[in-house]
N, CA, C and O atoms as a GROMACS GRO file, in nm:
protein
  432
    1MET      N    1   7.186  -4.807  -4.263
    1MET     CA    2   7.045  -4.781  -4.262
    1MET      C    3   7.014  -4.670  -4.162
    1MET      O    4   7.086  -4.650  -4.064
    2LYS      N    5   6.906  -4.598  -4.189
    2LYS     CA    6   6.854  -4.497  -4.099
    2LYS      C    7   6.711  -4.533  -4.066
    2LYS      O    8   6.646  -4.609  -4.138
    3TYR      N    9   6.661  -4.479  -3.955
    3TYR     CA   10   6.529  -4.517  -3.906
    3TYR      C   11   6.451  -4.394  -3.861
    3TYR      O   12   6.508  -4.289  -3.831
    4PHE      N   13   6.318  -4.410  -3.857
    4PHE     CA   14   6.232  -4.307  -3.800
    4PHE      C   15   6.100  -4.371  -3.760
    4PHE      O   16   6.062  -4.476  -3.812
    5PHE      N   17   6.030  -4.307  -3.666
    5PHE     CA   18   5.898  -4.352  -3.626
    5PHE      C   19   5.794  -4.261  -3.690
    5PHE      O   20   5.813  -4.140  -3.698
    6LEU      N   21   5.684  -4.320  -3.736
    6LEU     CA   22   5.578  -4.244  -3.801
    6LEU      C   23   5.444  -4.289  -3.745
    6LEU      O   24   5.415  -4.408  -3.736
    7SER      N   25   5.365  -4.191  -3.707
    7SER     CA   26   5.234  -4.217  -3.648
    7SER      C   27   5.141  -4.286  -3.746
    7SER      O   28   5.142  -4.256  -3.865
    8GLU      N   29   5.060  -4.377  -3.694
    8GLU     CA   30   4.958  -4.445  -3.776
    8GLU      C   31   4.868  -4.338  -3.838
    8GLU      O   32   4.826  -4.246  -3.769
    9GLY      N   33   4.839  -4.350  -3.967
    9GLY     CA   34   4.755  -4.253  -4.036
    9GLY      C   35   4.833  -4.143  -4.106
    9GLY      O   36   4.774  -4.052  -4.164
   10TRP      N   37   4.965  -4.150  -4.100
   10TRP     CA   38   5.050  -4.053  -4.171
   10TRP      C   39   5.123  -4.125  -4.284
   10TRP      O   40   5.157  -4.243  -4.272
   11ASN      N   41   5.146  -4.053  -4.394
   11ASN     CA   42   5.214  -4.108  -4.511
   11ASN      C   43   5.340  -4.030  -4.543
   11ASN      O   44   5.357  -3.916  -4.500
   12ILE      N   45   5.427  -4.094  -4.618
   12ILE     CA   46   5.551  -4.030  -4.662
   12ILE      C   47   5.524  -3.949  -4.788
   12ILE      O   48   5.459  -3.998  -4.881
   13GLY      N   49   5.573  -3.827  -4.790
   13GLY     CA   50   5.559  -3.740  -4.906
   13GLY      C   51   5.691  -3.731  -4.981
   13GLY      O   52   5.743  -3.831  -5.030
   14ARG      N   53   5.744  -3.610  -4.990
   14ARG     CA   54   5.870  -3.590  -5.062
   14ARG      C   55   5.988  -3.638  -4.980
   14ARG      O   56   5.984  -3.643  -4.858
   15VAL      N   57   6.095  -3.674  -5.053
   15VAL     CA   58   6.217  -3.727  -4.991
   15VAL      C   59   6.336  -3.651  -5.049
   15VAL      O   60   6.340  -3.622  -5.169
   16TRP      N   61   6.433  -3.619  -4.963
   16TRP     CA   62   6.553  -3.549  -5.006
   16TRP      C   63   6.678  -3.634  -4.982
   16TRP      O   64   6.686  -3.708  -4.884
   17SER      N   65   6.774  -3.621  -5.072
   17SER     CA   66   6.906  -3.682  -5.056
   17SER      C   67   7.008  -3.568  -5.052
   17SER      O   68   6.970  -3.451  -5.045
   18SER      N   69   7.135  -3.601  -5.055
   18SER     CA   70   7.238  -3.496  -5.050
   18SER      C   71   7.235  -3.407  -5.175
   18SER      O   72   7.283  -3.294  -5.172
   19ASP      N   73   7.178  -3.458  -5.284
   19ASP     CA   74   7.168  -3.381  -5.409
   19ASP      C   75   7.043  -3.294  -5.414
   19ASP      O   76   7.021  -3.223  -5.513
   20GLY      N   77   6.962  -3.297  -5.310
   20GLY     CA   78   6.837  -3.222  -5.308
   20GLY      C   79   6.717  -3.316  -5.314
   20GLY      O   80   6.726  -3.432  -5.273
   21LEU      N   81   6.607  -3.265  -5.364
   21LEU     CA   82   6.484  -3.343  -5.374
   21LEU      C   83   6.509  -3.471  -5.453
   21LEU      O   84   6.571  -3.467  -5.560
   22TRP      N   85   6.461  -3.585  -5.401
   22TRP     CA   86   6.482  -3.715  -5.466
   22TRP      C   87   6.420  -3.712  -5.604
   22TRP      O   88   6.300  -3.689  -5.619
   23GLN      N   89   6.501  -3.736  -5.705
   23GLN     CA   90   6.455  -3.741  -5.843
   23GLN      C   91   6.456  -3.886  -5.892
   23GLN      O   92   6.562  -3.947  -5.905
   24ILE      N   93   6.339  -3.939  -5.918
   24ILE     CA   94   6.328  -4.079  -5.962
   24ILE      C   95   6.401  -4.099  -6.094
   24ILE      O   96   6.461  -4.204  -6.117
   25THR      N   97   6.397  -3.998  -6.182
   25THR     CA   98   6.464  -4.012  -6.311
   25THR      C   99   6.616  -4.016  -6.296
   25THR      O  100   6.684  -4.087  -6.370
   26ALA      N  101   6.671  -3.941  -6.200
   26ALA     CA  102   6.816  -3.941  -6.179
   26ALA      C  103   6.862  -4.070  -6.108
   26ALA      O  104   6.962  -4.130  -6.147
   27TRP      N  105   6.788  -4.110  -6.005
   27TRP     CA  106   6.824  -4.230  -5.929
   27TRP      C  107   6.777  -4.358  -5.999
   27TRP      O  108   6.826  -4.467  -5.971
   28ARG      N  109   6.681  -4.343  -6.089
   28ARG     CA  110   6.620  -4.454  -6.162
   28ARG      C  111   6.545  -4.552  -6.073
   28ARG      O  112   6.530  -4.670  -6.105
   29ARG      N  113   6.499  -4.500  -5.960
   29ARG     CA  114   6.420  -4.581  -5.867
   29ARG      C  115   6.363  -4.492  -5.757
   29ARG      O  116   6.406  -4.378  -5.737
   30GLN      N  117   6.265  -4.547  -5.687
   30GLN     CA  118   6.211  -4.481  -5.568
   30GLN      C  119   6.312  -4.495  -5.454
   30GLN      O  120   6.394  -4.586  -5.457
   31PRO      N  121   6.307  -4.408  -5.354
   31PRO     CA  122   6.394  -4.430  -5.238
   31PRO      C  123   6.350  -4.555  -5.163
   31PRO      O  124   6.231  -4.587  -5.160
   32ASP      N  125   6.443  -4.625  -5.105
   32ASP     CA  126   6.412  -4.748  -5.031
   32ASP      C  127   6.369  -4.710  -4.889
   32ASP      O  128   6.453  -4.683  -4.803
   33ILE      N  129   6.237  -4.710  -4.867
   33ILE     CA  130   6.178  -4.680  -4.737
   33ILE      C  131   6.078  -4.791  -4.707
   33ILE      O  132   5.985  -4.814  -4.785
   34GLN      N  133   6.098  -4.860  -4.595
   34GLN     CA  134   6.013  -4.974  -4.562
   34GLN      C  135   5.962  -4.965  -4.419
   34GLN      O  136   6.037  -4.936  -4.326
   35ARG      N  137   5.830  -4.990  -4.404
   35ARG     CA  138   5.774  -4.997  -4.270
   35ARG      C  139   5.808  -5.134  -4.212
   35ARG      O  140   5.788  -5.237  -4.277
   36MET      N  141   5.858  -5.134  -4.090
   36MET     CA  142   5.892  -5.258  -4.022
   36MET      C  143   5.771  -5.303  -3.940
   36MET      O  144   5.676  -5.227  -3.922
   37ASN      N  145   5.775  -5.425  -3.891
   37ASN     CA  146   5.664  -5.478  -3.812
   37ASN      C  147   5.682  -5.453  -3.663
   37ASN      O  148   5.651  -5.539  -3.580
   38ILE      N  149   5.732  -5.335  -3.630
   38ILE     CA  150   5.752  -5.296  -3.491
   38ILE      C  151   5.691  -5.158  -3.471
   38ILE      O  152   5.712  -5.067  -3.551
   39CYS      N  153   5.615  -5.145  -3.364
   39CYS     CA  154   5.560  -5.013  -3.331
   39CYS      C  155   5.570  -4.991  -3.182
   39CYS      O  156   5.584  -5.085  -3.104
   40ILE      N  157   5.563  -4.865  -3.142
   40ILE     CA  158   5.556  -4.831  -3.001
   40ILE      C  159   5.424  -4.758  -2.979
   40ILE      O  160   5.369  -4.697  -3.070
   41VAL      N  161   5.375  -4.766  -2.857
   41VAL     CA  162   5.251  -4.699  -2.820
   41VAL      C  163   5.288  -4.581  -2.732
   41VAL      O  164   5.355  -4.597  -2.629
   42GLU      N  165   5.244  -4.463  -2.772
   42GLU     CA  166   5.273  -4.342  -2.696
   42GLU      C  167   5.146  -4.258  -2.691
   42GLU      O  168   5.096  -4.215  -2.795
   43ASN      N  169   5.093  -4.236  -2.572
   43ASN     CA  170   4.967  -4.162  -2.555
   43ASN      C  171   4.856  -4.223  -2.640
   43ASN      O  172   4.783  -4.152  -2.709
   44ASN      N  173   4.843  -4.356  -2.635
   44ASN     CA  174   4.743  -4.432  -2.711
   44ASN      C  175   4.755  -4.413  -2.862
   44ASN      O  176   4.657  -4.430  -2.935
   45GLU      N  177   4.872  -4.379  -2.908
   45GLU     CA  178   4.897  -4.361  -3.052
   45GLU      C  179   5.004  -4.460  -3.096
   45GLU      O  180   5.106  -4.475  -3.028
   46LEU      N  181   4.981  -4.527  -3.209
   46LEU     CA  182   5.080  -4.620  -3.263
   46LEU      C  183   5.182  -4.546  -3.346
   46LEU      O  184   5.147  -4.472  -3.438
   47LEU      N  185   5.309  -4.565  -3.314
   47LEU     CA  186   5.418  -4.507  -3.391
   47LEU      C  187   5.496  -4.623  -3.454
   47LEU      O  188   5.562  -4.700  -3.384
   48TRP      N  189   5.487  -4.635  -3.587
   48TRP     CA  190   5.551  -4.745  -3.659
   48TRP      C  191   5.696  -4.711  -3.692
   48TRP      O  192   5.728  -4.597  -3.725
   49LEU      N  193   5.782  -4.811  -3.682
   49LEU     CA  194   5.923  -4.794  -3.714
   49LEU      C  195   5.944  -4.816  -3.864
   49LEU      O  196   5.898  -4.916  -3.920
   50TYR      N  197   6.012  -4.723  -3.928
   50TYR     CA  198   6.048  -4.733  -4.070
   50TYR      C  199   6.198  -4.733  -4.081
   50TYR      O  200   6.269  -4.676  -3.998
   51ARG      N  201   6.247  -4.799  -4.186
   51ARG     CA  202   6.390  -4.793  -4.215
   51ARG      C  203   6.407  -4.741  -4.357
   51ARG      O  204   6.322  -4.762  -4.444
   52THR      N  205   6.519  -4.673  -4.377
   52THR     CA  206   6.549  -4.619  -4.509
   52THR      C  207   6.698  -4.627  -4.535
   52THR      O  208   6.778  -4.649  -4.444
   53GLU      N  209   6.734  -4.610  -4.659
   53GLU     CA  210   6.875  -4.619  -4.697
   53GLU      C  211   6.953  -4.496  -4.653
   53GLU      O  212   6.895  -4.391  -4.623
   54GLU      N  213   7.084  -4.508  -4.650
   54GLU     CA  214   7.172  -4.401  -4.606
   54GLU      C  215   7.161  -4.274  -4.691
   54GLU      O  216   7.181  -4.164  -4.640
   55ALA      N  217   7.129  -4.288  -4.819
   55ALA     CA  218   7.124  -4.173  -4.909
   55ALA      C  219   7.012  -4.075  -4.873
   55ALA      O  220   7.018  -3.958  -4.911
   56VAL      N  221   6.912  -4.121  -4.799
   56VAL     CA  222   6.799  -4.034  -4.761
   56VAL      C  223   6.841  -3.946  -4.644
   56VAL      O  224   6.888  -3.995  -4.541
   57LEU      N  225   6.822  -3.814  -4.661
   57LEU     CA  226   6.856  -3.720  -4.555
   57LEU      C  227   6.734  -3.665  -4.484
   57LEU      O  228   6.735  -3.648  -4.362
   58THR      N  229   6.628  -3.635  -4.559
   58THR     CA  230   6.510  -3.569  -4.506
   58THR      C  231   6.385  -3.630  -4.568
   58THR      O  232   6.384  -3.666  -4.685
   59ILE      N  233   6.280  -3.643  -4.486
   59ILE     CA  234   6.154  -3.700  -4.533
   59ILE      C  235   6.039  -3.611  -4.489
   59ILE      O  236   6.030  -3.571  -4.373
   60GLU      N  237   5.952  -3.580  -4.585
   60GLU     CA  238   5.830  -3.506  -4.553
   60GLU      C  239   5.719  -3.608  -4.524
   60GLU      O  240   5.701  -3.702  -4.601
   61VAL      N  241   5.646  -3.588  -4.416
   61VAL     CA  242   5.534  -3.676  -4.383
   61VAL      C  243   5.410  -3.590  -4.364
   61VAL      O  244   5.419  -3.474  -4.322
   62LYS      N  245   5.294  -3.648  -4.397
   62LYS     CA  246   5.169  -3.575  -4.384
   62LYS      C  247   5.055  -3.671  -4.357
   62LYS      O  248   5.065  -3.789  -4.388
   63PRO      N  249   4.947  -3.621  -4.298
   63PRO     CA  250   4.833  -3.708  -4.266
   63PRO      C  251   4.774  -3.769  -4.393
   63PRO      O  252   4.773  -3.706  -4.499
   64SER      N  253   4.726  -3.893  -4.379
   64SER     CA  254   4.670  -3.961  -4.496
   64SER      C  255   4.527  -3.919  -4.527
   64SER      O  256   4.481  -3.935  -4.640
   65THR      N  257   4.457  -3.863  -4.428
   65THR     CA  258   4.320  -3.818  -4.452
   65THR      C  259   4.304  -3.675  -4.407
   65THR      O  260   4.378  -3.626  -4.322
   66SER      N  261   4.206  -3.608  -4.464
   66SER     CA  262   4.180  -3.468  -4.426
   66SER      C  263   4.129  -3.459  -4.284
   66SER      O  264   4.144  -3.356  -4.219
   67GLU      N  265   4.066  -3.567  -4.234
   67GLU     CA  266   4.017  -3.568  -4.096
   67GLU      C  267   4.131  -3.553  -3.997
   67GLU      O  268   4.122  -3.477  -3.901
   68ILE      N  269   4.240  -3.627  -4.021
   68ILE     CA  270   4.358  -3.616  -3.935
   68ILE      C  271   4.422  -3.479  -3.952
   68ILE      O  272   4.469  -3.420  -3.855
   69ALA      N  273   4.425  -3.428  -4.074
   69ALA     CA  274   4.489  -3.299  -4.102
   69ALA      C  275   4.420  -3.185  -4.028
   69ALA      O  276   4.487  -3.090  -3.986
   70THR      N  277   4.288  -3.192  -4.012
   70THR     CA  278   4.218  -3.084  -3.941
   70THR      C  279   4.244  -3.090  -3.791
   70THR      O  280   4.232  -2.988  -3.723
   71GLN      N  281   4.280  -3.208  -3.739
   71GLN     CA  282   4.308  -3.222  -3.597
   71GLN      C  283   4.454  -3.195  -3.563
   71GLN      O  284   4.487  -3.169  -3.448
   72THR      N  285   4.541  -3.199  -3.663
   72THR     CA  286   4.684  -3.183  -3.641
   72THR      C  287   4.739  -3.081  -3.742
   72THR      O  288   4.663  -3.010  -3.807
   73ILE      N  289   4.868  -3.075  -3.752
   73ILE     CA  290   4.930  -2.989  -3.851
   73ILE      C  291   4.929  -3.056  -3.988
   73ILE      O  292   4.911  -3.177  -3.997
   74GLY      N  293   4.948  -2.979  -4.093
   74GLY     CA  294   4.936  -3.031  -4.229
   74GLY      C  295   5.048  -3.121  -4.274
   74GLY      O  296   5.024  -3.219  -4.344
   75GLN      N  297   5.172  -3.090  -4.236
   75GLN     CA  298   5.285  -3.172  -4.278
   75GLN      C  299   5.402  -3.148  -4.184
   75GLN      O  300   5.408  -3.047  -4.115
   76VAL      N  301   5.494  -3.242  -4.182
   76VAL     CA  302   5.612  -3.235  -4.098
   76VAL      C  303   5.730  -3.280  -4.183
   76VAL      O  304   5.716  -3.368  -4.267
   77VAL      N  305   5.846  -3.218  -4.162
   77VAL     CA  306   5.967  -3.260  -4.231
   77VAL      C  307   6.062  -3.319  -4.127
   77VAL      O  308   6.101  -3.251  -4.032
   78LEU      N  309   6.097  -3.446  -4.146
   78LEU     CA  310   6.188  -3.515  -4.055
   78LEU      C  311   6.331  -3.494  -4.104
   78LEU      O  312   6.369  -3.543  -4.210
   79LYS      N  313   6.408  -3.422  -4.025
   79LYS     CA  314   6.545  -3.390  -4.066
   79LYS      C  315   6.649  -3.472  -3.991
   79LYS      O  316   6.762  -3.485  -4.038
   80ARG      N  317   6.613  -3.526  -3.878
   80ARG     CA  318   6.709  -3.606  -3.800
   80ARG      C  319   6.661  -3.749  -3.793
   80ARG      O  320   6.579  -3.785  -3.708
   81LEU      N  321   6.712  -3.831  -3.882
   81LEU     CA  322   6.677  -3.972  -3.881
   81LEU      C  323   6.765  -4.042  -3.778
   81LEU      O  324   6.873  -3.993  -3.743
   82MET      N  325   6.720  -4.155  -3.730
   82MET     CA  326   6.785  -4.224  -3.618
   82MET      C  327   6.879  -4.335  -3.665
   82MET      O  328   6.862  -4.393  -3.773
   83SER      N  329   6.977  -4.363  -3.582
   83SER     CA  330   7.064  -4.479  -3.605
   83SER      C  331   6.998  -4.600  -3.538
   83SER      O  332   6.902  -4.586  -3.463
   84ALA      N  333   7.051  -4.718  -3.565
   84ALA     CA  334   6.998  -4.840  -3.503
   84ALA      C  335   7.012  -4.834  -3.351
   84ALA      O  336   6.922  -4.878  -3.279
   85GLU      N  337   7.122  -4.779  -3.303
   85GLU     CA  338   7.144  -4.768  -3.158
   85GLU      C  339   7.040  -4.677  -3.094
   85GLU      O  340   6.991  -4.707  -2.985
   86GLN      N  341   7.004  -4.567  -3.160
   86GLN     CA  342   6.903  -4.476  -3.108
   86GLN      C  343   6.765  -4.542  -3.106
   86GLN      O  344   6.686  -4.518  -3.014
   87VAL      N  345   6.736  -4.624  -3.205
   87VAL     CA  346   6.609  -4.696  -3.208
   87VAL      C  347   6.601  -4.792  -3.090
   87VAL      O  348   6.498  -4.799  -3.023
   88ILE      N  349   6.707  -4.866  -3.066
   88ILE     CA  350   6.708  -4.961  -2.954
   88ILE      C  351   6.689  -4.888  -2.822
   88ILE      O  352   6.615  -4.935  -2.736
   89GLU      N  353   6.755  -4.774  -2.805
   89GLU     CA  354   6.736  -4.693  -2.684
   89GLU      C  355   6.591  -4.652  -2.668
   89GLU      O  356   6.534  -4.660  -2.559
   90ARG      N  357   6.530  -4.607  -2.778
   90ARG     CA  358   6.391  -4.562  -2.776
   90ARG      C  359   6.296  -4.676  -2.743
   90ARG      O  360   6.203  -4.659  -2.665
   91LEU      N  361   6.319  -4.793  -2.803
   91LEU     CA  362   6.236  -4.910  -2.775
   91LEU      C  363   6.250  -4.954  -2.630
   91LEU      O  364   6.154  -5.003  -2.570
   92ASN      N  365   6.368  -4.938  -2.576
   92ASN     CA  366   6.394  -4.977  -2.438
   92ASN      C  367   6.317  -4.890  -2.339
   92ASN      O  368   6.283  -4.937  -2.230
   93THR      N  369   6.289  -4.767  -2.374
   93THR     CA  370   6.220  -4.675  -2.283
   93THR      C  371   6.071  -4.662  -2.313
   93THR      O  372   6.001  -4.586  -2.245
   94ALA      N  373   6.022  -4.733  -2.412
   94ALA     CA  374   5.882  -4.720  -2.453
   94ALA      C  375   5.804  -4.847  -2.422
   94ALA      O  376   5.860  -4.952  -2.393
   95GLU      N  377   5.673  -4.832  -2.430
   95GLU     CA  378   5.586  -4.950  -2.425
   95GLU      C  379   5.589  -5.009  -2.564
   95GLU      O  380   5.515  -4.965  -2.652
   96ALA      N  381   5.672  -5.108  -2.585
   96ALA     CA  382   5.693  -5.163  -2.719
   96ALA      C  383   5.600  -5.279  -2.746
   96ALA      O  384   5.564  -5.355  -2.656
   97LYS      N  385   5.562  -5.291  -2.871
   97LYS     CA  386   5.473  -5.398  -2.915
   97LYS      C  387   5.527  -5.447  -3.048
   97LYS      O  388   5.553  -5.367  -3.138
   98CYS      N  389   5.544  -5.574  -3.061
   98CYS     CA  390   5.600  -5.629  -3.184
   98CYS      C  391   5.491  -5.703  -3.260
   98CYS      O  392   5.426  -5.791  -3.205
   99GLN      N  393   5.472  -5.667  -3.383
   99GLN     CA  394   5.373  -5.734  -3.468
   99GLN      C  395   5.448  -5.819  -3.569
   99GLN      O  396   5.519  -5.766  -3.655
  100LEU      N  397   5.433  -5.948  -3.558
  100LEU     CA  398   5.506  -6.039  -3.645
  100LEU      C  399   5.410  -6.098  -3.747
  100LEU      O  400   5.304  -6.150  -3.712
  101GLN      N  401   5.449  -6.090  -3.874
  101GLN     CA  402   5.366  -6.142  -3.980
  101GLN      C  403   5.453  -6.221  -4.077
  101GLN      O  404   5.570  -6.188  -4.097
  102ASN      N  405   5.396  -6.325  -4.135
  102ASN     CA  406   5.463  -6.403  -4.239
  102ASN      C  407   5.602  -6.452  -4.194
  102ASN      O  408   5.699  -6.442  -4.269
  103ILE      N  409   5.609  -6.503  -4.074
  103ILE     CA  410   5.737  -6.551  -4.024
  103ILE      C  411   5.751  -6.698  -4.059
  103ILE      O  412   5.660  -6.779  -4.036
  104GLN      N  413   5.865  -6.732  -4.116
  104GLN     CA  414   5.893  -6.871  -4.153
  104GLN      C  415   6.006  -6.920  -4.064
  104GLN      O  416   6.107  -6.852  -4.045
  105LEU      N  417   5.988  -7.037  -4.010
  105LEU     CA  418   6.090  -7.096  -3.926
  105LEU      C  419   6.202  -7.150  -4.013
  105LEU      O  420   6.179  -7.229  -4.104
  106VAL      N  421   6.323  -7.106  -3.985
  106VAL     CA  422   6.439  -7.151  -4.061
  106VAL      C  423   6.519  -7.246  -3.973
  106VAL      O  424   6.562  -7.208  -3.864
  107THR      N  425   6.539  -7.366  -4.020
  107THR     CA  426   6.619  -7.463  -3.946
  107THR      C  427   6.739  -7.504  -4.030
  107THR      O  428   6.734  -7.505  -4.153
  108GLN      N  429   6.845  -7.537  -3.961
  108GLN     CA  430   6.966  -7.578  -4.032
  108GLN      C  431   7.001  -7.720  -3.999
  108GLN      O  432   7.101  -7.772  -4.049
   0.00000   0.00000   0.00000
């Protein structure tokens, strides 16, 4: 798995794999990208942790509203996704906040 942090109010756009731009017809599915229930706070901004499959190399992200787009840049391309070890290092040095939802207690 690979990971990246994405600011609240930003969405995922195009996705690239080693074959180039992700083609749903070729892969027969969307890329597996999931927002996790962990975020960090940096300069009063929430950065959510996402995980994606190994096949994903690059992700384009852009603001979800035009209001955010006028205050920031229009789009960003994430080329260096993080490993699990890098995420743990980053969480260790940040003001981390864990949001837990729909947790079921498993007993054996």
